[in-house]
DSSP file (Angstrom, degrees, kcal/mol; ACC not computed):
  #  RESIDUE AA STRUCTURE BP1 BP2  ACC     N-H-->O    O-->H-N    N-H-->O    O-->H-N    TCO  KAPPA ALPHA  PHI   PSI    X-CA   Y-CA   Z-CA
    1    1 A X              0   0    0      0, 0.0     2,-0.1     0, 0.0     0, 0.0   0.000 360.0 360.0 360.0 146.8  -23.3  -15.9  -14.2
    2    2 A X     >  -     0   0    0      1,-0.1     4,-2.1     4,-0.0     5,-0.2  -0.483 360.0-114.1 -82.8 160.9  -23.4  -17.6  -10.9
    3    3 A X  H  > S+     0   0    0      1,-0.2     4,-2.4     2,-0.2     5,-0.1   0.814 118.0  52.6 -63.0 -32.4  -21.3  -16.3   -8.0
    4    4 A X  H  > S+     0   0    0      2,-0.2     4,-2.2     1,-0.2    -1,-0.2   0.927 108.8  50.5 -69.8 -42.1  -19.1  -19.5   -8.0
    5    5 A X  H  > S+     0   0    0      2,-0.2     4,-2.5     1,-0.2    -2,-0.2   0.908 111.6  46.7 -60.5 -46.3  -18.4  -19.0  -11.7
    6    6 A X  H  X S+     0   0    0     -4,-2.1     4,-2.7     2,-0.2    -2,-0.2   0.938 111.2  52.1 -67.5 -45.9  -17.4  -15.4  -11.3
    7    7 A X  H  X S+     0   0    0     -4,-2.4     4,-2.2     1,-0.2    -1,-0.2   0.890 109.3  50.8 -53.5 -42.7  -15.1  -16.4   -8.3
    8    8 A X  H  X S+     0   0    0     -4,-2.2     4,-2.5     2,-0.2    -2,-0.2   0.923 110.8  47.8 -61.8 -48.0  -13.5  -19.0  -10.5
    9    9 A X  H  X S+     0   0    0     -4,-2.5     4,-2.2     1,-0.2    -2,-0.2   0.897 110.7  52.6 -65.0 -41.7  -12.8  -16.5  -13.3
   10   10 A X  H  X S+     0   0    0     -4,-2.7     4,-1.7     2,-0.2    -1,-0.2   0.923 111.3  45.1 -56.8 -47.6  -11.4  -14.0  -10.8
   11   11 A X  H  X S+     0   0    0     -4,-2.2     4,-2.5     1,-0.2    -2,-0.2   0.860 110.7  53.9 -69.0 -35.7   -9.0  -16.6   -9.4
   12   12 A X  H  X S+     0   0    0     -4,-2.5     4,-2.6     2,-0.2     5,-0.3   0.883 105.5  56.0 -62.4 -37.2   -8.0  -17.7  -12.9
   13   13 A X  H  X S+     0   0    0     -4,-2.2     4,-2.4     1,-0.2    -2,-0.2   0.969 111.6  41.2 -55.7 -53.3   -7.2  -14.1  -13.7
   14   14 A X  H  X S+     0   0    0     -4,-1.7     4,-2.9     1,-0.2     5,-0.3   0.897 114.1  51.6 -66.7 -41.1   -4.8  -13.8  -10.9
   15   15 A X  H  X S+     0   0    0     -4,-2.5     4,-1.8     1,-0.2    -1,-0.2   0.940 113.4  45.2 -64.4 -45.0   -3.2  -17.2  -11.4
   16   16 A X  H  X S+     0   0    0     -4,-2.6     4,-0.9    -5,-0.2    -1,-0.2   0.901 114.9  49.1 -64.5 -40.2   -2.6  -16.4  -15.1
   17   17 A X  H >X>S+     0   0    0     -4,-2.4     3,-1.0    -5,-0.3     4,-0.7   0.951 110.0  48.5 -66.0 -50.8   -1.3  -13.0  -14.3
   18   18 A X  H ><5S+     0   0    0     -4,-2.9     3,-0.7     1,-0.3    -1,-0.2   0.819 103.8  61.6 -61.7 -32.0    1.1  -14.1  -11.6
   19   19 A X  H 3<5S+     0   0    0     -4,-1.8    -1,-0.3    -5,-0.3    -2,-0.2   0.821 102.9  52.3 -65.0 -27.7    2.5  -16.9  -13.9
   20   20 A X  H <<5S-     0   0    0     -3,-1.0    -1,-0.2    -4,-0.9    -2,-0.2   0.698  93.9-149.5 -81.9 -14.7    3.7  -14.1  -16.3
   21   21 A X  T <<5 -     0   0    0     -3,-0.7    -3,-0.1    -4,-0.7    18,-0.1   0.926  27.0-168.0  48.7  54.9    5.5  -12.2  -13.5
   22   22 A X      < -     0   0    0     -5,-0.6    16,-2.9    16,-0.1     2,-0.5  -0.302  28.4-101.1 -79.0 160.1    4.8   -8.9  -15.3
   23   23 A X  E     -A   37   0A   0     14,-0.2     2,-0.4    52,-0.2    14,-0.2  -0.679  47.8-165.5 -74.8 124.5    6.5   -5.6  -14.4
   24   24 A X  E     -A   36   0A   0     12,-3.3    12,-1.8    -2,-0.5     2,-0.5  -0.911  18.0-149.4-120.9 141.2    3.9   -3.7  -12.3
   25   25 A X  E     -AB  35  74A   0     49,-2.6    49,-3.0    -2,-0.4     2,-0.6  -0.948  15.5-158.2-109.3 129.0    3.7   -0.1  -11.4
   26   26 A X  E     -AB  34  73A   0      8,-3.0     8,-2.5    -2,-0.5     2,-0.7  -0.926   4.8-153.9-115.6 127.3    1.9    0.5   -8.0
   27   27 A X  E     -AB  33  72A   0     45,-2.8    44,-2.8    -2,-0.6    45,-1.3  -0.900  24.5-174.9 -97.4 108.1    0.5    4.0   -7.3
   28   28 A X  E >   - B   0  70A   0      4,-3.1     3,-0.6    -2,-0.7     4,-0.3  -0.281  32.7 -68.9 -95.8-180.0    0.4    4.4   -3.5
   29   29 A X  G >  S+     0   0    0     40,-0.9     3,-0.9     1,-0.2    -1,-0.2  -0.309 114.1  36.6 -68.2 159.2   -0.9    7.1   -1.2
   30   30 A X  G 3  S-     0   0    0      1,-0.2    -1,-0.2    -3,-0.1     3,-0.1   0.751 128.9 -75.5  68.6  26.2    0.8   10.4   -1.2
   31   31 A X  G <  S+     0   0    0     -3,-0.6     2,-0.4     1,-0.2    -1,-0.2   0.790  88.1 150.6  61.0  27.2    1.4   10.3   -4.9
   32   32 A X    <   -     0   0    0     -3,-0.9    -4,-3.1    -4,-0.3     2,-0.4  -0.767  26.5-164.7 -95.9 138.5    4.3    7.8   -4.4
   33   33 A X  E     +A   27   0A   0     -2,-0.4     2,-0.3    -6,-0.2    -6,-0.2  -0.986   9.1 177.5-124.0 132.1    4.9    5.3   -7.3
   34   34 A X  E     -A   26   0A   0     -8,-2.5    -8,-3.0    -2,-0.4     2,-0.3  -0.876   9.6-157.9-129.6 165.0    7.0    2.2   -7.1
   35   35 A X  E     +AC  25  54A   0     19,-1.9    19,-3.3    -2,-0.3     2,-0.3  -0.990  25.7 127.4-143.8 141.0    7.7   -0.5   -9.8
   36   36 A X  E     -A   24   0A   0    -12,-1.8   -12,-3.3    -2,-0.3     2,-0.5  -0.960  60.3 -63.3-175.5-178.5    8.8   -4.2   -9.7
   37   37 A X  E     -AC  23  51A   0     14,-2.4    14,-2.4    -2,-0.3     2,-0.5  -0.727  47.7-132.6 -84.1 119.6    8.0   -7.6  -10.8
   38   38 A X  E     + C   0  50A   0    -16,-2.9    12,-0.2    -2,-0.5   -16,-0.1  -0.629  34.4 166.4 -74.5 116.9    4.6   -8.9   -9.5
   39   39 A X  E     -     0   0A   0     10,-3.1     2,-0.3    -2,-0.5    11,-0.2   0.577  53.3 -30.4-111.9 -12.0    5.2  -12.3   -8.0
   40   40 A X  E     - C   0  49A   0      9,-1.2     9,-2.2   -23,-0.0    -1,-0.3  -0.975  42.4-149.5 174.6 173.1    2.1  -13.0   -6.0
   41   41 A X  E     - C   0  48A   0     -2,-0.3     7,-0.2     7,-0.2     2,-0.1  -0.955  28.5-105.6-152.3 161.2   -0.8  -12.0   -3.9
   42   42 A X    >   -     0   0    0      5,-1.4     3,-2.1    -2,-0.3     5,-0.1  -0.455  44.7 -92.4 -86.8 172.3   -2.9  -13.4   -1.1
   43   43 A X  T 3  S+     0   0    0      1,-0.3    -1,-0.1    -2,-0.1     0, 0.0   0.695 126.1  35.5 -62.3 -21.8   -6.3  -14.6   -1.5
   44   44 A X  T 3  S-     0   0    0      3,-0.0    -1,-0.3     0, 0.0     0, 0.0   0.239 110.5-113.4-113.3  13.1   -8.0  -11.3   -0.6
   45   45 A X  S <  S+     0   0    0     -3,-2.1    -2,-0.1     2,-0.2     3,-0.1   0.869  76.5 131.3  57.9  39.4   -5.4   -9.0   -2.3
   46   46 A X  S    S+     0   0    0      1,-0.2    21,-3.9    21,-0.1    22,-0.5   0.662  71.5  28.6 -92.8 -16.7   -4.3   -7.6    1.0
   47   47 A X  E     - D   0  66A   0     19,-0.3    -5,-1.4    20,-0.2     2,-0.4  -0.996  65.2-160.3-137.4 140.9   -0.6   -8.2    0.2
   48   48 A X  E     -CD  41  65A   0     17,-2.6    17,-2.3    -2,-0.3     2,-0.5  -0.988  14.4-141.1-123.3 134.8    1.3   -8.3   -3.0
   49   49 A X  E     -CD  40  64A   0     -9,-2.2   -10,-3.1    -2,-0.4    -9,-1.2  -0.785  26.4-179.1 -93.4 128.4    4.8   -9.9   -3.3
   50   50 A X  E     -CD  38  63A   0     13,-2.7    13,-2.6    -2,-0.5     3,-0.3  -0.996  14.5-153.1-130.6 130.3    7.1   -7.9   -5.5
   51   51 A X  E    S+CD  37  62A   0    -14,-2.4   -14,-2.4    -2,-0.4    11,-0.3  -0.764  78.0  12.4 -98.7 153.7   10.7   -8.6   -6.6
   52   52 A X  E    S-     0   0A   0      9,-1.9     2,-0.7    -2,-0.3     9,-0.2   0.895  82.5-167.0  42.9  57.2   13.2   -6.0   -7.5
   53   53 A X  E     - D   0  60A   0      7,-1.9     7,-2.4    -3,-0.3     2,-0.5  -0.626   9.8-151.3 -80.5 115.7   11.1   -3.2   -6.2
   54   54 A X  E     +CD  35  59A   0    -19,-3.3   -19,-1.9    -2,-0.7     2,-0.3  -0.768  26.1 167.8 -84.9 123.6   12.2    0.2   -7.3
   55   55 A X  E >   - D   0  58A   0      3,-2.2     3,-1.5    -2,-0.5   -21,-0.1  -0.851  50.7-100.4-130.8 163.5   11.3    2.8   -4.8
   56   56 A X  T 3  S+     0   0    0     -2,-0.3     3,-0.1     1,-0.2   -22,-0.1   0.698 123.2  45.5 -61.5 -16.8   12.3    6.5   -4.2
   57   57 A X  T 3  S-     0   0    0      1,-0.3     2,-0.3     0, 0.0    -1,-0.2   0.357 126.2 -64.7-110.3  10.0   14.6    5.4   -1.6
   58   58 A X  E <   -D   55   0A   0     -3,-1.5    -3,-2.2     2,-0.0     2,-0.5  -0.854  59.6 -58.8 145.7-175.0   16.3    2.5   -3.3
   59   59 A X  E     -D   54   0A   0     -2,-0.3     2,-0.4    -5,-0.2    -5,-0.2  -0.896  37.9-159.4-104.9 128.5   15.8   -1.1   -4.8
   60   60 A X  E     -D   53   0A   0     -7,-2.4    -7,-1.9    -2,-0.5     3,-0.2  -0.917  12.2-147.7-108.8 135.1   14.6   -3.9   -2.7
   61   61 A X  E    S+     0   0A   0     -2,-0.4    -9,-1.9     1,-0.3     2,-0.4   0.914  87.3   6.1 -70.6 -39.0   15.3   -7.4   -3.9
   62   62 A X  E    S+D   51   0A   0    -11,-0.3     2,-0.3   -10,-0.1    -1,-0.3  -0.995  77.1 163.5-141.3 135.7   12.1   -8.8   -2.4
   63   63 A X  E     -D   50   0A   0    -13,-2.6   -13,-2.7    -2,-0.4     2,-0.4  -0.982  29.0-137.7-149.7 158.6    9.3   -6.8   -0.8
   64   64 A X  E     -D   49   0A   0     -2,-0.3     2,-0.5   -15,-0.2   -15,-0.2  -0.994  17.4-156.7-120.0 126.1    5.6   -7.1    0.3
   65   65 A X  E     -D   48   0A   0    -17,-2.3   -17,-2.6    -2,-0.4     2,-0.4  -0.870  20.2-124.2 -98.8 128.0    3.2   -4.2   -0.5
   66   66 A X  E >   -D   47   0A   0     -2,-0.5     3,-1.8   -19,-0.2     4,-0.4  -0.644  12.5-134.7 -73.7 131.4    0.1   -3.9    1.7
   67   67 A X  G >  S+     0   0    0    -21,-3.9     3,-1.1    -2,-0.4   -20,-0.2   0.765 103.2  62.6 -54.3 -31.1   -3.1   -3.9   -0.4
   68   68 A X  G 3  S+     0   0    0    -22,-0.5    -1,-0.3     1,-0.3   -21,-0.1   0.669  99.3  55.8 -76.8 -14.9   -4.5   -1.0    1.7
   69   69 A X  G <  S+     0   0    0     -3,-1.8   -40,-0.9   -41,-0.1     2,-0.6   0.562  90.1  93.6 -88.9  -8.8   -1.6    1.2    0.5
   70   70 A X  E <   +B   28   0A   0     -3,-1.1   -42,-0.2    -4,-0.4     3,-0.1  -0.742  40.0 172.6 -91.6 120.7   -2.4    0.7   -3.1
   71   71 A X  E    S-     0   0A   0    -44,-2.8     2,-0.3    -2,-0.6   -43,-0.2   0.826  74.2 -10.6 -87.7 -33.0   -4.6    3.1   -5.0
   72   72 A X  E     -B   27   0A   0    -45,-1.3   -45,-2.8     2,-0.0     2,-0.5  -0.988  54.7-145.7-165.4 148.4   -4.0    1.5   -8.5
   73   73 A X  E     -B   26   0A   0     -2,-0.3     2,-0.5   -47,-0.2   -47,-0.2  -0.985  10.8-159.7-126.5 127.7   -1.8   -1.1  -10.2
   74   74 A X  E      B   25   0A   0    -49,-3.0   -49,-2.6    -2,-0.5    -2,-0.0  -0.912 360.0 360.0-105.0 132.3   -0.6   -0.8  -13.8
   75   75 A X              0   0    0     -2,-0.5   -52,-0.2   -51,-0.2    -1,-0.1   0.383 360.0 360.0-105.4 360.0    0.5   -3.8  -15.7
């Protein structure tokens, strides 16, 4: 497969995923886990937009999680 084809498939994956607005669990540094509705990401996955983010210190209606803080995402 060409690089352009792989890039297109990668972008289609994110586009289809974001349309579903799945509940995602984010595993962050220091064994911290948060959960919320995944609403978007930037082009390089440096930031993730999350609604109804459940964190150890409360629920945030809207939040942005830095990609560098994320170890793993479960959908």
